SETORDREN-424831 format. One line per 2 residues: number of its first residue (from 1); their letters; for each residue x, y, z of N, C-alpha, C. Coordinates in Angstrom, 2 decimals, padded with zeros to 5 digits. Atoms other than C-alpha are relative to their C-alpha. Layout:
N
NUM	A	X Y Z X Y Z X Y Z ~ ...
END
This chain:
248
1	MP	-001.32 000.31 000.58 -039.55 033.84 198.89 001.06 000.55 000.87 ~ -001.11 -000.48 -000.67 -036.63 033.97 201.08 001.17 000.28 -000.87
3	AY	-001.01 -000.37 000.88 -033.77 035.87 199.51 001.18 000.62 000.67 ~ -001.16 -000.43 -000.78 -030.39 036.15 201.03 001.20 000.14 -001.06
5	NE	-001.10 -000.25 001.05 -027.67 037.78 198.69 -000.25 -000.74 -001.26 ~ 000.37 000.73 001.19 -029.48 036.48 195.55 000.04 000.91 -001.27
7	EG	000.09 -000.93 001.15 -028.55 039.29 193.13 000.26 -000.79 -001.35 ~ -000.41 000.76 001.37 -027.19 036.72 190.50 -001.00 -000.86 -000.43
9	RI	000.97 000.84 000.51 -030.35 034.64 190.32 -001.42 000.51 000.18 ~ 001.34 -000.24 -000.34 -033.44 036.30 191.67 -000.66 000.83 -001.10
11	GG	000.75 -000.69 001.16 -034.01 038.55 188.54 -000.59 -001.02 -001.02 ~ 000.47 000.95 000.94 -034.34 035.60 186.18 -001.25 -000.76 000.56
13	ML	001.08 000.81 -000.67 -036.57 033.78 188.72 -001.30 000.95 000.12 ~ 001.19 -000.95 -000.15 -038.86 036.88 189.41 -000.59 000.19 -001.45
15	SE	000.58 -000.28 001.24 -039.21 037.48 185.65 -000.90 -001.16 -000.55 ~ 000.88 001.17 000.46 -040.45 033.91 184.98 -001.25 -000.12 000.88
17	YC	001.14 000.21 -000.82 -042.70 033.75 187.98 -000.98 001.15 -000.23 ~ 001.00 -001.07 000.10 -044.31 037.16 187.50 -000.73 -000.16 -001.39
19	EY	000.66 000.19 001.25 -044.98 036.53 183.81 -000.93 -001.12 -000.09 ~ 000.90 001.21 -000.06 -046.35 033.08 184.41 -001.26 000.19 000.75
21	FS	001.17 -000.19 -000.88 -048.66 033.93 187.29 -000.81 001.15 -000.53 ~ 000.88 -001.16 000.52 -049.87 037.16 185.63 -000.95 -000.59 -001.04
23	NK	000.82 000.75 001.09 -051.21 034.90 182.76 -000.83 -001.02 000.60 ~ 000.60 001.20 -000.60 -052.45 032.22 185.20 -001.00 000.25 001.02
25	IK	000.81 -000.28 -001.37 -054.00 033.78 188.24 -000.29 001.39 000.06 ~ 000.36 -001.45 -000.10 -055.86 037.08 188.68 000.47 000.58 001.31
27	DF	-000.37 -000.67 -001.37 -055.18 037.44 192.41 001.11 -000.88 000.68 ~ -001.09 000.65 -000.72 -051.76 036.42 193.66 000.87 001.08 000.71
29	EF	-000.94 -000.97 -000.58 -049.01 038.03 195.71 001.27 -000.74 000.31 ~ -001.31 000.43 -000.42 -045.30 037.38 196.14 000.56 000.80 001.11
31	VI	-000.67 -000.57 -001.11 -043.88 038.10 199.46 001.42 -000.31 000.11 ~ -001.41 000.33 000.03 -040.12 038.50 199.25 000.71 000.55 001.09
33	IV	-000.74 -000.36 -001.20 -038.10 038.49 202.35 001.42 000.20 -000.26 ~ -001.23 -000.18 000.48 -034.92 040.06 201.36 001.00 000.28 001.12
35	QG	-000.99 -000.26 -001.01 -031.78 039.86 203.55 001.40 -000.06 -000.64 ~ -001.43 -000.08 000.48 -028.05 040.56 203.16 000.28 001.31 -000.48
37	TD	-000.61 -001.31 000.29 -025.84 043.34 201.76 000.11 000.17 -001.47 ~ -000.20 -000.21 001.27 -025.79 042.78 198.07 -001.10 000.87 -000.81
39	KT	000.97 -000.85 000.66 -028.06 044.31 195.35 -001.32 -000.73 -000.25 ~ 001.30 000.67 000.04 -030.90 041.86 195.76 -001.16 000.96 000.14
41	IN	001.15 -001.00 -000.31 -033.12 044.56 197.19 -000.30 000.99 -001.13 ~ 000.17 -000.87 001.15 -032.55 046.88 194.23 -000.87 -000.70 -001.21
43	IV	000.66 000.74 001.01 -033.62 044.16 191.78 -001.48 -000.22 000.27 ~ 001.37 000.35 -000.36 -036.74 043.31 193.78 -000.85 001.32 000.03
45	KD	000.72 -001.21 000.14 -037.67 047.05 193.97 -000.36 000.30 -001.40 ~ 000.27 -000.26 001.35 -037.40 047.32 190.17 -001.14 -000.86 -000.47
47	FA	001.10 000.79 000.45 -039.71 044.41 189.66 -001.41 000.39 000.71 ~ 001.11 -000.46 -000.72 -042.13 045.79 192.38 -000.69 001.20 -000.68
49	KK	000.48 -001.10 000.59 -042.52 048.97 190.31 -000.94 -000.40 -001.21 ~ 000.81 000.60 001.15 -043.93 046.72 187.35 -001.00 -000.84 000.47
51	YP	000.94 000.97 -000.49 -045.75 044.19 189.38 -000.50 000.28 001.37 ~ 000.43 -000.33 -001.35 -047.84 045.51 192.30 -000.36 -001.27 000.84
53	QI	000.09 001.33 -000.89 -048.24 041.87 193.37 001.13 -000.34 000.88 ~ -001.23 000.29 -000.81 -044.80 042.02 194.83 -000.09 000.76 001.27
55	NY	-000.09 -000.59 -001.30 -044.67 042.71 198.55 001.32 -000.42 000.60 ~ -001.22 000.38 -000.43 -041.22 042.89 200.05 000.46 000.68 001.38
57	TY	-000.74 -000.54 -001.12 -039.20 043.48 203.26 001.52 -000.08 -000.12 ~ -001.38 000.05 000.09 -035.50 044.16 203.70 000.74 000.12 001.42
59	SE	-000.81 000.04 -001.14 -032.97 043.59 206.42 001.41 -000.39 -000.41 ~ -001.42 000.52 000.21 -029.16 043.49 206.22 000.38 -001.23 000.85
61	KR	-000.25 001.17 -000.98 -029.28 040.92 209.16 -000.66 -001.19 -000.56 ~ 000.53 001.23 000.44 -029.81 037.40 208.29 -000.60 -000.74 001.12
63	SG	000.75 000.87 -001.00 -032.40 035.34 210.15 000.00 -001.31 -000.34 ~ 000.12 001.43 000.43 -031.88 032.17 208.20 -001.27 -000.15 -000.85
65	KG	001.13 000.39 000.81 -034.31 030.47 205.80 -001.31 -000.20 000.73 ~ 001.17 000.03 -000.84 -036.62 029.60 208.74 -000.67 001.27 000.44
67	GA	000.60 -001.28 -000.49 -036.93 032.95 210.05 -000.51 000.84 -001.08 ~ 000.56 -000.71 001.16 -037.48 034.52 206.66 -001.31 -000.58 -000.40
69	II	001.29 000.57 000.15 -040.29 032.04 205.98 -001.06 000.28 000.91 ~ 001.02 -000.23 -000.95 -041.96 032.57 209.21 -000.49 001.48 -000.18
71	EG	000.37 -001.32 000.33 -041.85 036.34 208.46 -000.95 000.14 -001.17 ~ 000.89 000.09 001.29 -043.34 035.54 205.06 -001.38 -000.39 000.30
73	FK	001.27 000.71 -000.38 -046.13 033.44 206.57 -000.91 001.11 000.75 ~ 000.72 -000.97 -000.79 -047.08 036.34 208.93 -000.63 001.17 -000.91
75	RA	000.33 -001.19 000.88 -047.31 038.95 206.01 -000.96 -000.48 -001.03 ~ 000.92 000.45 001.14 -049.15 036.68 203.43 -001.41 000.13 000.32
77	KG	001.42 -000.24 -000.20 -052.75 037.47 202.83 -000.85 -001.12 -000.56 ~ 000.76 000.96 000.79 -053.85 034.62 200.68 -000.70 -001.08 000.69
79	SI	000.64 001.19 -000.66 -056.06 031.66 201.38 000.77 -001.21 -000.13 ~ -000.98 001.07 000.15 -053.32 029.47 200.07 001.39 000.68 000.12
81	IG	-001.36 -000.59 -000.21 -049.66 030.12 201.25 001.03 -001.07 -000.19 ~ -001.14 000.90 000.15 -046.49 028.59 200.11 001.34 000.79 000.00
83	FV	-001.40 -000.59 000.14 -042.80 029.21 199.71 000.80 -000.67 -001.06 ~ -000.90 000.54 000.97 -040.14 028.66 197.12 001.33 000.58 -000.11
85	DA	-001.39 -000.48 -000.13 -036.49 029.07 196.90 000.24 001.17 -001.21 ~ -000.16 -001.13 000.90 -035.25 032.29 195.20 000.88 -000.28 -001.14
87	DG	-000.94 000.29 001.07 -032.74 030.53 192.87 -000.59 -000.29 -001.23 ~ 000.59 000.49 001.31 -035.24 029.42 190.24 000.08 -001.40 -000.29
89	ST	000.02 001.37 000.37 -034.68 025.85 190.51 -001.26 -000.67 -000.10 ~ 001.35 000.52 000.23 -038.32 025.12 190.79 -000.78 001.02 -000.98
91	RP	000.69 -000.78 001.10 -040.09 026.33 187.61 -001.29 000.50 000.49 ~ 001.24 -000.41 -000.32 -043.22 028.37 187.94 -001.20 -000.96 -000.34
93	DA	001.02 001.08 000.27 -045.34 025.58 186.22 -000.02 -001.09 001.07 ~ -000.17 001.00 -001.03 -044.01 023.15 188.76 -000.50 000.41 001.24
95	FF	000.52 -000.57 -001.18 -044.94 025.35 191.57 -001.57 000.08 -000.12 ~ 001.41 -000.04 000.21 -048.34 025.90 190.08 -000.80 -001.39 000.23
97	DL	000.40 001.34 -000.15 -048.82 022.03 190.06 -000.35 -000.27 001.50 ~ 000.19 000.08 -001.41 -048.65 022.24 193.84 -001.21 000.75 000.40
99	IK	001.25 -000.74 -000.41 -051.40 024.82 194.07 -001.24 -000.77 -000.38 ~ 001.16 000.77 000.44 -053.68 022.60 192.06 -000.36 -001.11 001.06
101	QT	000.29 001.11 -000.91 -053.31 019.84 194.67 -000.88 000.42 001.29 ~ 000.80 -000.49 -001.24 -054.90 022.08 197.45 -001.53 -000.08 -000.28
103	DL	001.47 000.34 000.12 -058.34 021.34 195.91 -000.33 -001.34 000.79 ~ 000.26 001.34 -000.67 -057.97 017.85 197.42 000.73 -000.18 001.31
105	YD	-000.89 000.22 -001.19 -055.31 018.15 200.09 000.12 001.29 000.76 ~ -000.28 -001.11 -000.91 -054.37 020.32 202.97 001.26 000.80 -000.47
107	GA	-001.33 -000.55 000.49 -050.97 020.98 201.43 000.60 -000.82 -000.95 ~ -000.78 000.80 000.92 -048.48 019.83 198.84 001.45 000.35 000.03
109	IA	-001.49 -000.46 -000.06 -044.72 019.70 198.67 000.66 -000.70 -001.25 ~ -000.82 000.61 001.20 -042.37 019.22 195.63 000.96 -000.92 000.41
111	SK	-001.06 001.19 -000.29 -040.24 016.09 195.58 000.92 -000.35 -001.21 ~ -000.87 000.53 000.96 -037.17 015.24 193.62 000.18 -001.44 -000.05
113	RM	-000.30 001.46 -000.08 -037.26 011.59 194.74 -001.21 -000.80 -000.20 ~ 001.16 000.84 000.52 -040.80 010.57 193.70 000.20 -000.50 -001.35
115	PG	-000.02 000.46 001.42 -041.20 008.44 190.68 -000.69 000.99 -000.82 ~ 000.70 -001.06 000.91 -042.00 010.82 187.76 000.71 001.29 000.10
117	AI	-000.72 -001.28 000.01 -039.69 013.63 188.95 001.02 000.07 -001.12 ~ -000.92 -000.27 000.99 -037.61 015.22 186.35 001.12 000.97 000.41
119	IT	-001.13 -000.85 -000.43 -034.20 016.55 187.30 000.83 000.40 -001.30 ~ -000.72 -000.37 001.27 -032.73 018.49 184.27 001.47 000.21 000.29
121	KN	-001.30 -000.20 -000.37 -029.48 019.26 186.05 000.12 -000.21 001.47 ~ -000.02 000.26 -001.44 -028.55 017.67 189.39 001.00 000.79 000.75
123	EP	-000.88 -000.67 -000.85 -026.79 019.19 192.24 001.35 -000.77 000.15 ~ -001.42 000.78 -000.13 -023.04 018.30 192.99 -000.20 -001.12 000.98
125	AL	000.01 001.30 -000.89 -022.43 014.88 194.54 -000.10 000.17 001.37 ~ -000.08 -000.15 -001.59 -021.64 016.10 198.06 -001.38 000.48 000.40
127	QQ	001.35 -000.50 -000.52 -025.00 017.99 198.26 -000.89 -001.05 -000.11 ~ 000.99 001.15 000.16 -026.85 014.91 196.95 000.23 -000.94 001.20
129	FG	-000.23 000.97 -001.23 -025.13 012.78 199.62 -000.53 000.60 001.27 ~ 000.39 -000.73 -001.25 -025.87 015.32 202.29 -001.54 -000.03 000.20
131	GY	001.46 -000.10 -000.05 -029.54 015.53 201.32 -000.52 -001.41 000.11 ~ 000.48 001.40 -000.30 -030.06 011.71 201.15 000.13 -000.34 001.33
133	GF	-000.25 000.35 -001.34 -028.37 011.31 204.46 -000.93 000.58 000.95 ~ 000.93 -000.73 -000.89 -030.43 013.98 206.14 -001.43 -000.57 -000.15
135	NW	001.52 000.40 000.05 -033.73 012.67 204.74 -000.20 -001.41 000.56 ~ 000.11 001.35 -000.55 -032.90 009.08 205.68 -000.05 000.02 001.47
137	LL	-000.04 000.01 -001.43 -032.11 009.96 209.20 -001.27 000.58 000.63 ~ 001.30 -000.72 -000.56 -035.14 012.17 209.53 -001.12 -001.04 -000.11
139	RF	001.01 000.95 000.05 -037.44 009.42 208.41 000.16 -001.15 000.95 ~ -000.24 001.04 -001.03 -035.76 006.89 210.70 -000.39 000.51 001.34
141	LF	000.34 -000.45 -001.32 -036.09 009.20 213.67 -001.52 000.29 000.37 ~ 001.40 -000.50 -000.25 -039.72 010.36 213.15 -001.03 -000.84 -000.84
143	LM	001.01 000.93 000.75 -041.25 007.70 210.74 -000.96 000.80 -000.89 ~ 000.77 -000.69 000.88 -042.44 010.34 208.45 000.00 -000.70 -001.47
145	PF	000.25 000.68 001.31 -043.72 009.07 204.98 000.65 000.72 -001.23 ~ -000.52 -000.90 001.19 -042.10 011.86 202.78 001.42 -000.44 -000.37
147	KD	-001.21 000.38 000.44 -039.30 010.93 200.52 000.93 001.15 -000.25 ~ -000.91 -001.26 000.25 -037.96 014.59 200.12 -000.75 001.07 000.71
149	TQ	000.49 -001.11 -000.89 -038.56 017.06 202.94 000.68 001.38 -000.31 ~ -000.76 -001.29 000.13 -036.00 019.54 201.76 -000.02 000.72 -001.31
151	CG	000.21 -000.89 001.24 -037.00 020.53 198.26 -000.65 001.22 000.18 ~ 000.34 -001.33 -000.43 -037.52 024.15 198.31 -001.27 000.56 -000.62
153	AK	001.32 -000.48 000.55 -041.23 024.41 197.18 -001.10 -000.77 000.75 ~ 000.98 000.49 -000.80 -044.15 023.86 199.44 -001.18 000.90 000.09
155	IF	001.12 -000.91 -000.09 -047.69 025.15 199.73 -001.15 -000.66 000.90 ~ 000.94 000.55 -001.02 -050.57 024.84 202.33 -001.17 000.94 -000.07
157	RK	001.11 -000.90 -000.18 -054.00 026.27 202.98 000.41 000.74 001.21 ~ -000.30 -000.93 -001.16 -053.93 029.30 205.26 -000.25 -000.47 001.36
159	DV	000.37 000.43 -001.37 -055.77 027.57 208.13 001.02 -001.02 000.52 ~ -001.03 001.00 -000.41 -053.10 024.87 208.18 001.23 000.76 000.58
161	IS	-001.09 -000.80 -000.35 -050.27 027.51 208.44 -000.44 000.69 001.30 ~ 000.39 -000.72 -001.17 -052.30 029.49 211.07 000.02 -000.98 001.18
163	SI	000.11 000.88 -001.16 -052.63 026.37 213.24 001.34 -000.39 000.55 ~ -001.27 000.50 -000.56 -048.93 025.72 213.61 001.00 001.26 -000.01
165	LP	-001.05 -001.10 000.05 -047.31 029.19 213.10 000.36 000.47 001.35 ~ -000.45 -000.32 -001.35 -047.31 030.07 216.83 000.98 -000.94 000.67
167	EL	-000.85 001.07 -000.59 -045.28 026.82 217.51 001.39 000.03 -000.85 ~ -001.22 000.13 000.88 -042.70 027.32 214.59 001.25 000.71 000.63
169	GV	-001.37 -000.62 -000.32 -039.07 027.99 215.40 000.84 -000.18 -001.25 ~ -000.81 000.05 001.10 -036.19 028.53 213.10 000.60 -001.27 -000.24
171	TE	-000.66 001.45 -000.04 -034.47 025.14 213.94 001.01 -000.21 -001.17 ~ -001.16 000.08 000.85 -031.50 025.80 211.67 -000.51 -000.82 -001.35
173	FA	000.14 000.68 001.24 -031.34 023.22 208.88 -001.33 -000.96 -000.04 ~ 001.13 000.88 -000.09 -034.36 021.29 210.19 -001.43 000.74 -000.15
175	FD	001.22 -000.73 000.08 -036.95 024.04 209.50 -001.03 -000.73 -000.76 ~ 000.97 000.62 000.79 -038.67 022.27 206.68 -000.57 -001.30 000.71
177	AD	000.47 001.28 -000.72 -038.87 018.96 208.70 -000.82 000.45 001.11 ~ 000.79 -000.65 -001.10 -040.18 020.96 211.67 -001.32 000.29 -000.38
179	LL	001.28 -000.45 000.64 -042.91 022.42 209.57 -000.79 -001.17 -000.38 ~ 000.79 001.06 000.37 -043.91 019.17 208.05 -000.50 -000.89 001.16
181	LR	000.32 000.84 -001.12 -043.88 017.26 211.35 -001.15 000.56 000.66 ~ 001.10 -000.76 -000.73 -046.13 019.86 212.97 -001.41 -000.22 -000.78
183	IW	001.23 000.17 000.81 -048.64 019.74 210.08 -000.45 -001.48 -000.09 ~ 000.33 001.40 000.27 -048.53 015.91 209.58 -000.50 -000.45 001.40
185	KK	000.51 000.57 -001.34 -048.96 015.22 213.51 -001.37 000.61 000.37 ~ 001.28 -000.48 -000.15 -051.99 017.39 213.36 -001.11 -000.64 -000.84
187	GF	001.00 000.77 000.87 -053.57 015.00 210.81 -000.40 000.71 -001.20 ~ 000.44 -000.57 001.29 -053.70 017.32 207.90 000.68 -000.86 -001.08
189	KI	-000.39 000.94 001.19 -053.23 015.55 204.49 000.96 000.77 -000.95 ~ -001.04 -000.70 000.87 -050.06 016.50 202.55 000.32 -000.94 -001.11
191	KE	-000.38 000.82 001.22 -049.56 015.31 199.04 001.57 000.35 -000.47 ~ -001.45 -000.13 000.59 -045.89 014.75 197.79 -000.05 -000.15 -001.49
193	VP	000.15 -000.04 001.51 -045.67 015.71 194.15 001.23 -000.13 -000.74 ~ -001.27 000.03 000.76 -042.96 014.70 191.63 000.14 001.24 -000.62
195	TT	-000.23 -001.34 000.43 -041.44 017.86 190.52 000.93 000.07 -001.24 ~ -001.07 -000.27 000.96 -039.33 019.33 187.62 000.93 000.93 000.67
197	WE	-001.04 -000.83 -000.85 -036.16 020.73 189.23 001.34 000.09 -000.74 ~ -001.34 -000.19 000.62 -032.87 022.12 187.97 000.86 000.81 000.96
199	YK	-000.99 -000.69 -000.91 -029.76 022.89 190.06 000.46 001.31 -000.72 ~ -000.49 -001.21 000.41 -028.87 026.51 189.70 001.25 000.50 000.79
201	AG	-001.18 -000.57 -000.60 -025.36 027.56 190.24 -000.03 001.53 000.29 ~ -000.03 -001.40 -000.40 -024.41 030.98 191.69 -000.19 000.31 001.49
203	ST	000.24 -000.24 -001.59 -025.05 030.55 195.52 001.28 000.63 000.47 ~ -001.15 -000.63 -000.63 -022.78 032.64 197.60 000.63 -001.00 001.04
205	FD	-000.61 001.05 -001.01 -022.47 029.61 199.85 000.73 -001.16 -000.74 ~ -000.75 001.09 000.56 -019.73 027.08 198.80 -000.25 -001.21 000.94
207	FR	000.18 001.21 -000.75 -020.98 023.70 199.99 001.06 -000.89 000.17 ~ -001.24 000.88 -000.10 -017.82 021.86 199.18 000.88 000.47 001.07
209	KW	-000.94 -000.64 -001.01 -015.83 024.37 201.38 -000.51 -000.38 001.41 ~ 000.60 000.15 -001.33 -018.18 023.95 204.40 -000.54 -001.36 000.34
211	FW	000.63 001.29 -000.11 -019.20 020.33 203.92 000.27 -000.75 001.45 ~ -000.31 000.72 -001.34 -017.41 018.82 207.03 -000.39 000.82 001.16
213	RL	000.67 -000.73 -001.03 -018.84 021.66 209.06 -001.44 -000.07 000.02 ~ 001.42 000.01 000.25 -022.25 021.37 207.66 -000.57 -001.25 000.63
215	IP	000.39 001.31 -000.47 -022.55 017.69 208.62 -000.38 -000.04 001.54 ~ 000.36 -000.05 -001.47 -022.33 018.17 212.37 -001.09 000.92 000.33
217	NM	000.94 -000.92 -000.25 -024.54 021.16 212.18 -001.44 -000.50 -000.37 ~ 001.22 000.71 000.38 -027.27 019.14 210.32 -000.50 -001.00 000.94
219	LM	000.34 000.96 -000.97 -027.04 016.40 212.79 -000.44 000.65 001.35 ~ 000.45 -000.63 -001.29 -027.25 018.70 215.79 -001.43 000.59 -000.26
221	SL	001.39 -000.44 000.28 -030.39 020.29 214.13 -001.12 -001.02 000.25 ~ 001.09 001.07 -000.10 -032.09 016.89 213.87 -000.05 -000.51 001.40
223	MR	000.11 000.50 -001.48 -030.98 015.88 217.43 -000.92 001.03 000.75 ~ 000.90 -000.85 -000.78 -032.58 019.03 218.72 -001.42 -000.24 -000.27
225	LR	001.31 000.24 000.37 -035.69 018.43 216.73 -000.49 -001.28 000.60 ~ 000.53 001.14 -000.56 -035.97 014.86 218.07 -000.16 000.27 001.48
227	LL	000.20 -000.32 -001.50 -035.48 016.19 221.68 -001.37 000.80 000.15 ~ 001.18 -000.85 -000.06 -038.32 018.76 220.84 -001.24 -000.79 -000.03
229	YS	001.33 000.88 000.13 -040.80 015.86 219.93 000.22 -001.27 000.84 ~ -000.04 001.16 -000.98 -039.94 013.66 222.86 -000.48 000.45 001.38
231	PF	000.49 -000.33 -001.30 -041.07 013.47 226.45 001.00 000.95 000.81 ~ -000.93 -000.86 -000.70 -037.98 015.39 227.34 000.25 001.34 -000.60
233	NG	-000.05 -001.21 000.64 -038.72 018.46 225.36 000.29 001.16 000.98 ~ -000.26 -001.08 -001.02 -038.32 020.55 228.53 001.58 000.33 000.00
235	FV	-001.39 -000.15 000.14 -034.54 020.09 227.88 000.42 000.93 -001.15 ~ -000.36 -000.83 001.14 -034.63 022.08 224.74 000.63 001.36 000.35
237	KF	-000.46 -001.45 -000.48 -034.03 025.55 226.62 001.34 -000.36 000.39 ~ -001.26 000.31 -000.58 -031.09 023.84 228.30 001.02 -000.22 -001.25
239	WD	-000.80 000.25 001.21 -029.74 022.59 224.73 000.27 001.31 -000.60 ~ -000.29 -001.40 000.70 -030.23 026.13 223.21 000.94 000.87 000.73
241	KY	-000.84 -000.73 -000.85 -028.36 027.68 226.11 001.44 -000.48 000.08 ~ -001.31 000.52 -000.30 -025.48 025.38 226.61 000.60 -000.86 -001.11
243	IK	-000.68 000.86 001.06 -024.90 023.08 223.53 000.39 001.02 -001.10 ~ -000.61 -000.89 001.04 -022.58 024.92 221.18 -000.29 -000.55 -001.27
245	KV	000.18 000.44 001.35 -023.57 024.70 217.55 001.16 000.44 -000.81 ~ -001.05 -000.32 000.87 -021.21 024.77 214.72 -000.46 001.36 -000.81
247	KI	000.26 -001.22 000.68 -021.11 028.32 213.20 000.35 -000.02 -001.48 ~ -000.25 -000.09 001.43 -021.46 028.67 209.51 000.21 001.52 -000.44
END
């Protein structure tokens, strides 16, 4: 669970997840990568006293969602490894639905855009617009079959993660896309599962305020990713050194 300045939401999320999984699975582990300067780490420490299944790290410095998830992958010990957003938008039973899919598939991803998905409260219109646009462009550029690459709940067998972990980079907004591309291109079978999802307010990031700066950043991330998966991938180092990205 990547958690950057999530003091307002992570308590409720951990309460639901710890209670649910304690009653559902005997052997589980929550690896929480805490970053930021608010009281998130104090909340996580309190839960860790009650639930020994919680393993956490802390840094004031932010490495981004991708960096936090990569760190979590390295620390996770289970035979099945996944990640979920710390805001609680994906309910624990919906995440457990993904785990059940690993009996038949190499991995499973939650989807808000598959038939059968239940959205109890949708995100603001601008975020919906940005998400649809990002996913459409991603499918156009890479011909991936997934309808929703950005929903924050995914799970895979450990051998799948181990096979692509040395290749993973942070890749800004395109981390989920890069992860899925690498797994998909290796021929692993990924099941896209309609999920139950609820938008949770309380993020310290104001999407409306940064919308017109986010769009160029998202496009740049996808362009870099397309370059990475092209015959010209040797230019990625040049891109990283000389192409200035929009700072958020």
